[in-house]
MARTORVO-870414 format. One record per residue (C-alpha): residue number from 1; z, y, x. Coordinates in steps of 0.5 Angstrom, whole numbers, plus 2048, in hexadecimal, padded with zeros to 3 digits. Each point is the difference from the previous one (the first is absolute). Layout:
> k	z	y	x
> NUM	Z	Y	X;
...
***
This chain:
> k	z	y	x
> 1	89C	985	71F;
> 2	7FE	7FA	7FE;
> 3	7FF	7FA	805;
> 4	7FD	7FA	7FF;
> 5	802	7F9	803;
> 6	7FB	7FD	805;
> 7	7FC	7FA	7FE;
> 8	802	7FA	804;
> 9	7FA	801	804;
> 10	802	806	803;
> 11	807	7FD	801;
> 12	7FD	7FB	805;
> 13	7FC	806	803;
> 14	807	804	801;
> 15	803	7F9	803;
> 16	7FA	800	805;
> 17	801	808	801;
> 18	807	7FF	802;
> 19	7FE	7FA	805;
> 20	7FB	804	803;
> 21	805	807	801;
> 22	805	7FB	803;
> 23	7FB	7FD	804;
> 24	803	7F9	7FF;
> 25	800	7FB	7FB;
> 26	807	802	7FC;
> 27	802	7FD	7FA;
> 28	7FF	804	7FA;
> 29	803	7FE	7F9;
> 30	800	804	7F9;
> 31	807	7FF	7FD;
> 32	802	803	7F9;
> 33	807	800	802;
> 34	800	804	806;
> 35	802	807	7FF;
> 36	7FB	803	805;
> 37	7FC	7FE	806;
> 38	804	7FC	806;
> 39	7FE	7FD	806;
> 40	804	7FB	804;
> 41	7FF	801	807;
> 42	802	7F9	802;
> 43	7FC	7FC	7FC;
> 44	7FA	805	7FF;
> 45	800	800	7F9;
> 46	7FE	806	7FC;
> 47	803	800	7F9;
> 48	7FC	805	7FB;
> 49	803	802	7F9;
> 50	7FD	7FF	7F9;
> 51	801	806	7FD;
> 52	7FD	803	7F9;
> 53	7FA	804	801;
> 54	800	7FF	807;
> 55	7FA	804	803;
> 56	7FC	7FE	806;
> 57	802	806	804;
> 58	807	7FF	7FF;
> 59	7FF	7F9	802;
> 60	7FD	802	806;
> 61	806	805	801;
> 62	804	7FA	800;
> 63	7FC	7FC	804;
> 64	7FF	805	806;
> 65	807	802	800;
> 66	802	7F8	801;
> 67	7FB	7FF	804;
> 68	802	805	805;
> 69	807	7FD	800;
> 70	7FD	7FA	802;
> 71	7FC	804	806;
> 72	805	804	802;
> 73	807	7FE	7FE;
> 74	804	7FC	805;
> 75	800	7F8	7FD;
> 76	807	7FD	7FF;
> 77	806	802	7FD;
> 78	803	802	807;
> 79	7FD	806	801;
> 80	802	803	7F9;
> 81	807	7FD	801;
> 82	801	804	807;
> 83	7FD	806	7FD;
> 84	804	800	7FA;
> 85	807	7FF	804;
> 86	7FE	805	805;
> 87	7FF	805	7FA;
> 88	806	7FE	7FD;
> 89	804	7F9	801;
> 90	804	801	7FA;
> 91	7FB	802	7FB;
> 92	7FA	7FC	802;
> 93	7FD	800	7F9;
> 94	800	808	7FF;
> 95	7FE	800	808;
> 96	7FA	7FC	7FE;
> 97	7FD	805	7FA;
> 98	800	806	806;
> 99	7FC	7FB	804;
> 100	7FB	7FE	7FB;
> 101	7FF	807	7FE;
> 102	7FE	802	807;
> 103	7FC	7F9	802;
> 104	7FC	801	7F9;
> 105	7FE	807	802;
> 106	7FE	7FD	807;
> 107	7FC	7FA	7FE;
> 108	7FC	803	7FA;
> 109	7FE	806	805;
> 110	7FE	7FA	805;
> 111	7FC	7FC	7FB;
> 112	7FC	806	7FD;
> 113	7FE	802	807;
> 114	7FE	7F9	801;
> 115	7FC	800	7FA;
> 116	7FE	807	7FD;
> 117	7FD	7FD	7FA;
> 118	807	7FF	7FE;
> 119	802	807	7FF;
> 120	7FD	801	7F9;
> 121	804	7F9	7FE;
> 122	806	803	802;
> 123	7FF	807	7FD;
> 124	7FE	7FC	7F9;
> 125	805	7FB	801;
> 126	806	805	801;
> 127	7FD	804	7FA;
> 128	801	7FA	7FC;
> 129	807	7FF	802;
> 130	802	807	7FF;
> 131	7FD	800	7F9;
> 132	804	7FA	7FE;
> 133	806	803	803;
> 134	802	7FB	805;
> 135	804	804	804;
> 136	804	802	7FA;
> 137	7FF	808	802;
> 138	7FD	802	7F9;
> 139	808	802	7FD;
> 140	802	803	807;
> 141	7FF	808	7FF;
> 142	802	801	807;
> 143	7FD	7FB	806;
> 144	805	804	804;
> 145	806	7FC	7FD;
> 146	7FD	7F9	803;
> 147	803	7FE	806;
> 148	7FC	801	807;
> 149	7FD	7F9	800;
> 150	7FD	801	7F9;
> 151	7FD	806	802;
> 152	7FD	7FD	806;
> 153	7FD	7FA	7FC;
> 154	7FD	805	7FB;
> 155	7FD	804	805;
> 156	7FC	7FB	803;
> 157	7FE	7FC	7FA;
> 158	7FF	806	7FB;
> 159	801	806	804;
> 160	7F9	803	7FF;
> 161	801	7FF	7F8;
> 162	807	803	800;
> 163	804	806	804;
> 164	806	7FC	804;
> 165	805	805	802;
> 166	803	7FF	807;
> 167	805	805	804;
> 168	7FF	802	807;
> 169	805	7FB	803;
> 170	7FC	7FB	7FC;
> 171	7F9	802	802;
> 172	800	7FE	807;
> 173	802	7F9	7FE;
> 174	7FB	800	7FB;
> 175	7FA	802	804;
> 176	802	7FB	805;
> 177	7FF	7FA	7FB;
> 178	7F8	802	800;
> 179	800	7FF	808;
> 180	804	7F9	801;
> 181	7FB	7FB	803;
> 182	805	7FA	802;
> 183	805	7FC	7FD;
> 184	805	803	805;
> 185	7FE	807	7FD;
> 186	802	7FE	7F9;
> 187	806	7FD	802;
> 188	803	806	803;
> 189	7FD	805	7FB;
> 190	803	7FC	7FB;
> 191	807	801	803;
> 192	7FF	807	801;
> 193	7FE	801	7F9;
> 194	806	7FB	7FD;
> 195	805	804	804;
> 196	7FE	807	7FE;
> 197	800	7FD	7F9;
> 198	807	7FE	801;
> 199	802	806	802;
> 200	7FD	804	7FB;
> 201	804	7FB	7FB;
> 202	806	801	803;
> 203	7FF	808	800;
> 204	7FE	800	7F9;
> 205	807	7FC	7FE;
> 206	804	805	804;
> 207	7FD	806	7FD;
> 208	801	7FD	7F9;
> 209	807	7FE	802;
> 210	801	807	802;
> 211	7FD	803	7F9;
> 212	805	7FC	7FD;
> 213	806	802	803;
> 214	7FE	808	800;
> 215	7FB	801	7FB;
> 216	7F9	803	801;
> 217	7FF	807	800;
> 218	7FB	802	7FB;
> 219	7F9	802	802;
> 220	801	7FD	807;
> 221	7FA	7FD	802;
> 222	800	7F9	802;
> 223	7FE	7FE	807;
> 224	7FA	7FC	7FE;
> 225	7FD	806	7FD;
> 226	801	804	806;
> 227	7FE	7FA	805;
> 228	7FB	7FC	7FC;
> 229	7F8	801	801;
> 230	7FA	7FD	7FD;
> 231	7FB	7FC	804;
> 232	7F9	803	7FE;
> 233	7FA	7FC	7FE;
> 234	7F9	802	801;
> 235	7FE	800	7F9;
> 236	7FA	7FB	800;
> 237	7FF	7FA	7FC;
> 238	803	7FB	805;
> 239	7FA	7FD	803;
> 240	803	800	806;
> 241	807	7FF	800;
> 242	801	7FF	807;
> 243	7FE	807	801;
> 244	804	803	7FB;
> 245	806	7FD	803;
> 246	7FF	803	807;
> 247	7FF	807	7FD;
> 248	806	7FF	7FB;
> 249	804	800	806;
> 250	801	807	802;
> 251	805	803	804;
> 252	806	805	7FD;
> 253	7FE	807	7FE;
> 254	804	806	803;
> 255	804	801	7FA;
> 256	802	7F9	801;
> 257	803	802	807;
> 258	803	806	7FD;
> 259	804	7FC	7FB;
> 260	802	7FB	805;
> 261	803	806	804;
> 262	803	802	7FA;
> 263	803	7FA	7FF;
> 264	802	7FF	807;
> 265	804	807	800;
> 266	803	7FE	7FA;
> 267	803	7FA	803;
> 268	802	803	806;
> 269	804	805	7FC;
> 270	803	7FA	7FC;
> 271	802	7FD	807;
> 272	803	806	803;
> 273	804	801	7FA;
> 274	803	7F9	800;
> 275	801	801	808;
> 276	804	806	7FE;
> 277	804	7FD	7FB;
> 278	802	7FA	805;
> 279	802	805	805;
> 280	805	803	7FB;
> 281	803	7FA	7FF;
> 282	801	7FE	807;
> 283	804	807	802;
> 284	807	7FF	800;
> 285	800	7F9	803;
> 286	808	800	7FF;
> 287	7FF	800	7F9;
> 288	7FC	7FB	800;
> 289	804	7FC	804;
> 290	806	801	7FC;
> 291	7FC	7FE	7FA;
> 292	7FF	7FA	803;
> 293	807	7FF	802;
> 294	802	801	7F9;
> 295	7FB	7FC	7FD;
> 296	803	7FA	804;
> 297	807	802	7FE;
> 298	7FE	800	7F9;
> 299	802	807	7FF;
> 300	7F9	803	7FF;
> 301	7FE	803	7FA;
> 302	7FC	7FC	7FA;
> 303	7FE	7FB	805;
> 304	7FA	805	803;
> 305	800	7FB	807;
> 306	7FF	7FA	7FC;
> 307	7FB	803	7FC;
> 308	7FC	802	806;
> 309	800	7F9	803;
> 310	7FE	7FD	7F9;
> 311	7FA	805	800;
> 312	7FE	7FE	807;
> 313	800	7F9	7FF;
> 314	7FC	801	7F9;
> 315	7FB	804	804;
> 316	7FF	7FB	806;
> 317	7FF	7FB	7FA;
> 318	7FB	804	7FD;
> 319	7FC	802	806;
> 320	800	7F8	802;
> 321	7FD	7FF	7F9;
> 322	7FB	805	801;
> 323	7FE	7FD	806;
> 324	7FF	7F9	7FD;
> 325	7FC	803	7FA;
> 326	7F9	7FE	800;
> 327	7FA	805	7FF;
> 328	7FE	801	7F9;
> 329	7FC	7FA	7FD;
> 330	7F9	801	7FE;
> 331	7FF	802	7F9;
> 332	7F8	7FF	800;
> 333	801	7F9	802;
> 334	805	7FF	7FB;
> 335	7FB	803	7FB;
> 336	7FA	7FC	803;
> 337	804	7F9	7FF;
> 338	802	802	7F9;
> 339	7F9	802	7FE;
> 340	7FC	7FA	803;
> 341	804	7FC	7FB;
> 342	7FC	803	7FA;
> 343	7F9	800	804;
> 344	800	7F9	801;
> 345	7FB	7FC	7FB;
> 346	805	7FB	7FD;
> 347	7FA	7FD	7FC;
> 348	7FD	7FE	807;
> 349	800	7F9	802;
> 350	803	7FE	807;
> 351	7FB	7FC	804;
> 352	802	7F9	803;
> 353	7FF	801	808;
> 354	7FF	7F9	802;
> 355	800	7FF	808;
> 356	7FC	7FA	802;
> 357	806	7FB	802;
> 358	800	7FD	807;
> 359	800	7F8	800;
> 360	806	7FC	801;
> 361	801	7FA	804;
> 362	7FF	7FC	7F9;
> 363	7F9	802	7FE;
> 364	7FC	7FB	804;
> 365	802	7F9	800;
> 366	7FD	7FE	807;
> 367	7FB	7FA	801;
> 368	805	7FC	804;
> 369	805	801	7FA;
> 370	7FA	7FE	7FB;
> 371	7FE	7FA	804;
> 372	807	7FE	801;
> 373	801	7FF	7F8;
> 374	7F9	7FC	7FF;
> 375	802	7FC	806;
> 376	807	7FE	7FD;
> 377	7FC	7FE	7F9;
> 378	7FC	7FC	804;
> 379	806	7FD	804;
> 380	803	7FE	7F9;
> 381	7FA	7FD	7FD;
> 382	7FC	7FB	804;
> 383	7FA	800	7FC;
> 384	7FE	807	802;
> 385	7FF	7FE	807;
> 386	7FC	7FB	7FF;
> 387	7FB	804	7FB;
> 388	800	806	804;
> 389	7FA	7FD	805;
> 390	7FC	7FE	7FA;
> 391	801	807	7FC;
> 392	7FE	804	806;
> 393	7FA	7FB	802;
> 394	7FD	801	7F9;
> 395	801	808	800;
> 396	7FC	800	807;
> 397	7FA	7FB	7FD;
> 398	7FF	805	7FA;
> 399	802	807	803;
> 400	7FE	800	807;
> 401	7F9	801	7FF;
> 402	802	806	7FC;
> 403	804	803	806;
> 404	7FA	7FF	804;
> 405	7FB	803	7FC;
> 406	805	806	7FF;
> 407	801	801	807;
> 408	7F8	800	801;
> 409	800	805	7FB;
> 410	805	804	803;
> 411	7FD	7FF	807;
> 412	7F9	803	7FD;
> 413	803	806	7FD;
> 414	804	801	806;
> 415	7FA	800	804;
> 416	7FC	804	7FC;
> 417	806	805	800;
> 418	7FF	800	808;
> 419	7F9	801	7FF;
> 420	801	806	7FD;
> 421	805	803	805;
> 422	7FB	7FE	806;
> 423	7FC	806	803;
> 424	7FA	7FF	805;
> 425	7FF	805	805;
> 426	7FA	800	806;
> 427	803	800	807;
> 428	7FA	804	803;
> 429	7FE	7FA	804;
> 430	7FA	7FC	7FF;
> 431	800	7F9	7FD;
> 432	7FB	7FC	805;
> 433	7FF	7FB	7FA;
> 434	7FD	806	7FC;
> 435	7FC	803	805;
> 436	7F9	7FD	7FE;
> 437	800	803	7FA;
> 438	801	807	802;
> 439	7F9	802	7FD;
> 440	802	7FE	7F9;
> 441	808	801	800;
> 442	805	805	802;
> 443	806	7FC	800;
> 444	7FF	7FD	807;
> 445	807	802	802;
> 446	806	7FC	801;
> 447	805	800	7FA;
> 448	808	800	7FF;
> 449	803	7FE	7F9;
> 450	807	803	7FF;
> 451	804	7FC	7FB;
> 452	806	804	7FD;
> 453	806	7FD	7FF;
> 454	802	7FD	7FA;
> 455	806	800	7FC;
> 456	805	7FA	800;
> 457	802	7FE	7F9;
> 458	806	7FD	7FD;
> 459	802	7FD	7FA;
> 460	807	7FF	7FC;
> 461	800	7FC	7F9;
> 462	805	800	7FB;
> 463	800	7FA	7FB;
> 464	803	801	7F9;
> 465	805	7FA	7FF;
> 466	802	802	7F9;
> 467	801	7FB	7FA;
> 468	7F9	802	7FD;
> 469	7FC	7FD	806;
> 470	803	7F9	7FF;
> 471	7F9	7FE	7FD;
> 472	7FC	802	806;
> 473	805	800	805;
> 474	7FD	7FA	804;
> 475	7F9	803	7FF;
> 476	802	806	803;
> 477	804	7FD	806;
> 478	7F9	7FC	802;
> 479	7FD	807	800;
> 480	806	803	804;
> 481	7FF	7FA	805;
> 482	7F8	801	801;
> 483	801	807	801;
> 484	805	7FF	805;
> 485	7FC	7FB	804;
> 486	7FA	806	7FF;
> 487	804	805	804;
> 488	802	7FB	805;
> 489	7F9	7FE	801;
> 490	7FE	808	801;
> 491	806	802	804;
> 492	803	805	7FB;
> 493	807	801	800;
> 494	803	7FE	7FA;
> 495	807	7FF	7FC;
> 496	800	7FD	7F9;
> 497	806	801	7FC;
> 498	803	7FD	7F9;
> 499	804	805	7FC;
> 500	805	7FE	7FB;
> 501	807	802	7FE;
> 502	803	7F9	801;
> 503	800	7FF	807;
> 504	807	804	802;
> 505	804	7FB	803;
> 506	7FA	7FD	804;
> 507	801	802	808;
> 508	806	805	7FE;
> 509	803	803	7FA;
> 510	7FF	808	803;
> 511	7FD	805	7FB;
> 512	7F9	801	800;
> 513	800	808	801;
> 514	805	805	803;
> 515	803	804	7FA;
> 516	7FB	806	7FE;
> 517	7FE	804	7FB;
> 518	7FF	7FA	7FB;
> 519	806	7FC	803;
> 520	7FC	7FC	804;
> 521	806	7FB	802;
> 522	7FF	7FE	7F8;
> 523	7F9	7FD	801;
> 524	800	7F9	801;
> 525	7F8	7FF	801;
> 526	7FF	7FC	806;
> 527	7FA	7FF	804;
> 528	7FF	7F8	802;
> 529	7FC	800	807;
> 530	7FB	7FA	7FE;
> 531	7FB	800	806;
> 532	7FE	805	805;
> 533	7FC	800	807;
> 534	803	7FE	806;
> 535	802	7F9	7FD;
> 536	7FE	7FA	804;
> 537	7FB	7FB	7FE;
> 538	805	7FA	7FE;
> 539	805	805	7FD;
> 540	7FB	804	7FC;
> 541	7FD	7F9	7FD;
> 542	807	7FE	7FE;
> 543	801	806	7FD;
> 544	7FA	800	7FC;
> 545	801	7F9	7FD;
> 546	807	801	7FE;
> 547	7FE	807	7FC;
> 548	7FA	7FC	7FD;
> 549	805	7FA	7FE;
> 550	806	805	7FE;
> 551	7FB	804	7FC;
> 552	7FE	7FB	7FC;
> 553	807	7FD	7FD;
> 554	802	808	800;
> 555	7FB	801	7FB;
> 556	802	7FB	7FB;
> 557	7F9	7FD	800;
> 558	7F9	800	803;
> 559	7FB	805	7FB;
> 560	7FA	7FF	804;
> 561	7FF	7F9	803;
> 562	7FD	801	807;
> 563	7FF	7FA	805;
> 564	807	803	803;
> 565	803	800	7FA;
> 566	7FE	7F9	7FE;
> 567	803	7FD	807;
> 568	807	803	7FE;
> 569	7FF	7FD	7F9;
> 570	7FF	7F9	802;
> 571	805	800	806;
> 572	805	804	7FE;
> 573	803	802	7F9;
> 574	806	805	800;
> 575	801	805	7FB;
> 576	804	807	801;
> 577	801	805	806;
> 578	802	7FC	807;
> 579	803	806	803;
> 580	804	806	7FD;
> 581	7FB	805	802;
> 582	7FB	7FD	7FC;
> 583	804	801	7F9;
> 584	7FA	804	7FD;
> 585	803	805	7FC;
> 586	7FF	808	7FF;
> 587	7FA	804	803;
> 588	804	805	805;
> 589	7F9	803	803;
> 590	803	807	800;
> 591	806	7FD	804;
> 592	7FB	7FD	805;
> 593	7FC	806	801;
> 594	806	804	801;
> 595	801	7FD	807;
> 596	7F8	800	802;
> 597	800	807	803;
> 598	805	7FE	805;
> 599	7FE	7F9	801;
> 600	7F8	801	801;
> 601	802	806	804;
> 602	804	7FC	805;
> 603	7FA	7FA	800;
> 604	7FB	805	801;
> 605	804	803	806;
> 606	802	7F9	803;
> 607	7F9	7FD	7FF;
> 608	7FC	806	802;
> 609	7FC	800	7FA;
> 610	7FC	806	7FE;
> 611	7FE	7FE	7F9;
> 612	806	7FD	7FC;
> 613	7FE	7FC	7F9;
> 614	804	7FE	7FB;
> 615	7FF	7FB	7FA;
> 616	804	7FF	7FA;
> 617	7FF	7F9	7FD;
> 618	803	800	7F9;
> 619	7FF	7FE	7F9;
> 620	802	807	7FC;
> 621	804	807	801;
> 622	807	801	803;
> 623	805	7FE	7FC;
> 624	806	804	804;
> 625	801	807	7FE;
> 626	803	803	806;
> 627	803	806	7FC;
> 628	805	7FB	7FD;
> 629	804	801	806;
> 630	800	808	7FF;
> 631	802	804	7FA;
> 632	7F9	801	7FE;
> 633	802	804	7FA;
> 634	803	806	7FE;
> 635	807	800	7FE;
> 636	7FF	805	7FA;
> 637	7FA	7FD	7FD;
> 638	7FB	7FA	801;
> 639	7FB	803	804;
> 640	7FE	7FD	806;
> 641	801	803	806;
> 642	7FA	801	805;
> 643	801	7FC	806;
> 644	7FD	803	807;
> 645	800	7FA	806;
> 646	800	803	807;
> 647	7FE	7FC	806;
> 648	805	803	805;
> 649	7FB	7FE	806;
> 650	7FA	803	7FD;
> 651	804	805	7FD;
> 652	7FB	800	7FA;
> 653	803	800	7F9;
> 654	7FD	7FD	7FA;
> 655	801	802	7F9;
> 656	800	7FB	7FA;
> 657	7FF	803	7F9;
> 658	7FB	7FC	7FC;
> 659	803	7FB	7FB;
> 660	7FF	7F8	800;
> 661	7FA	7FD	7FC;
> 662	806	7FC	7FE;
> 663	805	805	7FD;
> 664	807	7FE	801;
> 665	7FF	7F9	802;
> 666	7FD	802	807;
> 667	802	807	801;
> 668	7FD	803	805;
> 669	7FF	7F9	804;
> 670	7F8	800	800;
> 671	801	807	803;
> 672	805	7FE	805;
> 673	7FB	7FB	803;
> 674	7FB	805	800;
> 675	805	805	804;
> 676	802	7FB	805;
> 677	7F9	7FE	801;
> 678	7FE	807	802;
> 679	806	801	804;
> 680	7FE	7F9	804;
> 681	7F9	803	801;
> 682	802	807	802;
> 683	805	7FD	805;
> 684	7FC	7FA	803;
> 685	7F9	801	7FD;
> 686	7FB	7FA	7FF;
> 687	7FE	7FC	7FA;
> 688	805	7FE	7FA;
> 689	7FD	7FB	7FC;
> 690	803	7FC	7FA;
> 691	7FD	7F9	7FE;
> 692	802	7FF	7F9;
> 693	800	7F9	7FD;
> 694	7FF	801	7F8;
> 695	7FC	7FD	7FB;
> 696	7FA	802	7FB;
> 697	805	802	7FA;
> 698	804	804	805;
> 699	7FA	803	804;
> 700	7FE	803	7F9;
> 701	806	804	800;
> 702	800	801	808;
> 703	7F9	803	801;
> 704	800	806	7FC;
> 705	807	801	802;
> 706	7FF	800	807;
> 707	7F9	803	800;
> 708	7FF	807	802;
> 709	7FD	802	7F9;
> 710	803	7FC	7FB;
> 711	7FB	803	7FB;
> 712	7FA	7FE	804;
> 713	7FE	7FA	7FB;
> 714	7FA	7FF	804;
> 715	803	7FF	807;
> 716	806	7FC	7FD;
> 717	7FB	7FB	7FC;
> 718	7FD	7FF	807;
> 719	806	7FF	804;
> 720	802	7FB	7FA;
> 721	7FA	7FC	800;
> 722	800	7FF	808;
> 723	807	7FE	7FF;
> 724	7FE	7FA	7FB;
> 725	7FA	7FE	804;
> 726	802	801	807;
> 727	807	7FE	7FF;
> 728	803	807	803;
> 729	7FF	808	800;
> 730	802	805	804;
> 731	802	807	7FF;
> 732	800	806	805;
> 733	806	805	801;
> 734	804	7FD	7FA;
> 735	808	800	7FF;
> 736	801	803	807;
> 737	7FC	7FA	804;
> 738	7F9	801	803;
> 739	7FD	7FA	7FD;
> 740	803	7FD	7FA;
> 741	7FD	7F8	7FF;
> 742	801	7FC	7FA;
> 743	7FF	7F9	801;
> 744	800	7FB	7FA;
> 745	805	7FB	802;
> 746	7FE	7FC	7F9;
> 747	7F9	7FE	801;
> 748	802	7F8	800;
> 749	806	7FC	7FD;
> 750	802	7F9	802;
> 751	7FD	7FD	7FA;
> 752	7F9	802	802;
> 753	800	7FC	806;
> 754	7FC	7FA	7FF;
> 755	7FE	7FB	805;
> 756	7F9	7FC	7FF;
> 757	804	7FA	7FF;
> 758	802	802	7FA;
> 759	7F9	801	7FD;
> 760	7FF	7F9	7FD;
> 761	7F9	801	7FD;
> 762	7FC	804	805;
> 763	7FB	802	7F9;
> 764	806	802	7FC;
> 765	7FE	807	7FF;
> 766	807	802	7FE;
> 767	803	7FE	807;
> 768	7FA	803	804;
> 769	801	807	7FD;
> 770	808	7FF	801;
> 771	7FE	7FE	808;
> 772	7FB	806	800;
> 773	806	805	7FD;
> 774	805	7FD	805;
> 775	7FB	801	806;
> 776	7FE	807	7FE;
> 777	807	802	800;
> 778	802	7FD	807;
> 779	7FA	804	803;
> 780	803	806	7FC;
> 781	807	7FF	803;
> 782	7FD	7FF	807;
> 783	7FC	807	7FF;
> 784	807	803	7FE;
> 785	803	7FE	806;
> 786	7FB	802	805;
> 787	7FF	807	7FE;
> 788	808	801	801;
> 789	7FF	7FE	808;
> 790	7F9	803	800;
> 791	802	807	7FE;
> 792	806	800	804;
> 793	7FC	7FE	806;
> 794	7FC	806	7FE;
> 795	805	805	7FF;
> 796	804	7FF	806;
> 797	7FA	800	805;
> 798	7FF	807	7FE;
***
């Protein structure tokens, strides 16, 4: 039979099937190094093998078998250990084989009863495994040679395909395997089967030793030939294996009873003969006494007394050894282990299962610690305190109108949303004010308006503090402060962070994440709290002023000369980052997104927010590849191992398979961001928005890359035209974000700022054209600033 490997889509369906059958969100892993399916009862992890030509039915068999363990086998090591100790404390590994055989029969019967559709899968699956000679029985001519535990194992797995022989003594125990209903039943029956197998092994050993001493008479029939019988089958094609099992457990025949009686008679005859010999040896007590006396005096002939004592000692030791000897080990289990090694697909790639790590104490730099670093800077430099009032006053004079207009727009949209949620119902009472119009109008009744409660919105923003942000860092901070004022004005709970990998010593030196699949404790990404709701007005104003001033120096220059920037340039001249966490370096966006699901879920719960929104403010894709913290390559070749992210809270898995647009440079970084954003969306919902600061030349590359259809030249050209003319463009559902907004951050430059006093001749056409160009550029810059806040207000009001 030629089996085909299920497609990846089928594997996902099988994972879901396993969870549905287990009636819980168990974790499913596909491990090429696993020889067979396994279920971790404590961690609730189902591990499935990756075999060559693994058929769908065989996979269903493995899933059904292990899921039934999850449903019916007691969890933990204690029940298994106690059961093995009860069966044979000295040989617990062998006892475990007997326990497994009986328990497997029970759980397979129960899962097929619960899900009858699995019967055909079990039939086809075991037929496939038999053809592969998984149990190693093709070379065995007589199955009666196998130990009892193996024959029971084969009976309840392939008994409808093979005739399995049992003796009359064994048959009663074999039949009881089909009736076990509880774990205690399994343990007790396993003990009885183990003891019988142990006794059979002891009897067989004694018989072989007796034959070796006396020799076997020619033509004598062995006990196996007289006592063994075969368990018949119905002869059908195995469509219902449970029925076959029940019918195969037939009672012994009359011939079997006769043979048993003959066997008993022969045994009783032998016993009587032995007794007569014993009586003869005891007659003449004086002789035996004399013999003993002679032996004691050393006068006995040939030391017969010494030989008798030695024989007794040997027999005692032999009996002790027989009692300590275990029951026969399972041969089919050994064959299964050996054959499974050959079934493993050595070319399969082992996935990297990455559990989302938990946040540690060092991940978030608190507002208190952040503010302390800025306060220390202000105390060291007296100029800072003197210039702060002017900086904040300049910002208010130029941006509070924007805050007010945005708040008005937000309120208007909220009112429109409330109007949609308003339902009007007539009360049934007449309205006296409308009674006079009863001849021409029907609506003369009083009406009540019911407004359904709206949903509360929350906002979390992460600001890229990388080195490439230096040129527009101050301008971006102005937008950040404006957005924070807007949130305070409309009472939206918010927290704004700046993410960096240069803030490890701020607040504490503890790791950002606890050890996880990607060695989370080695990730140095920090979220520095910049602004948040609940701050006092004076505290809020001071922090905003410090951020505006510090960002101007940290950025190394002022690219766009806002009035606030001009005040800083006139009153405060400094270069370089004033605090350690503003040392702009890399872009660890993925490290920042890694902790967002937990942070946002906690924020949503604590603030009682119903819709949680996230804004990522950056100038490029992530530069951190989280797979660098794990062996993301095969040890045998350079093929990239697929990464499967797992959210332990939502119990969902996310498989990464696509290669990055950048090839080896950014191996999977973009896709990692997409996966993390999807985890955030599944965990907390809401909108995930990216504000990408870029320029015209970069936009020509970014817009086609981020477009849903990179070959739609018409749509790309229209989007590029909007970016050039209006200074911004937005794309829906791009790179994991609900909306991807690109803003032109280089609409103006410092040399384009021209003051009227610089124009010596009002009639100079060159000067007038320069002034017109400058004015147009400044207006475009204003239009580029407004869409950011306007669009955000629109998104978070939905």
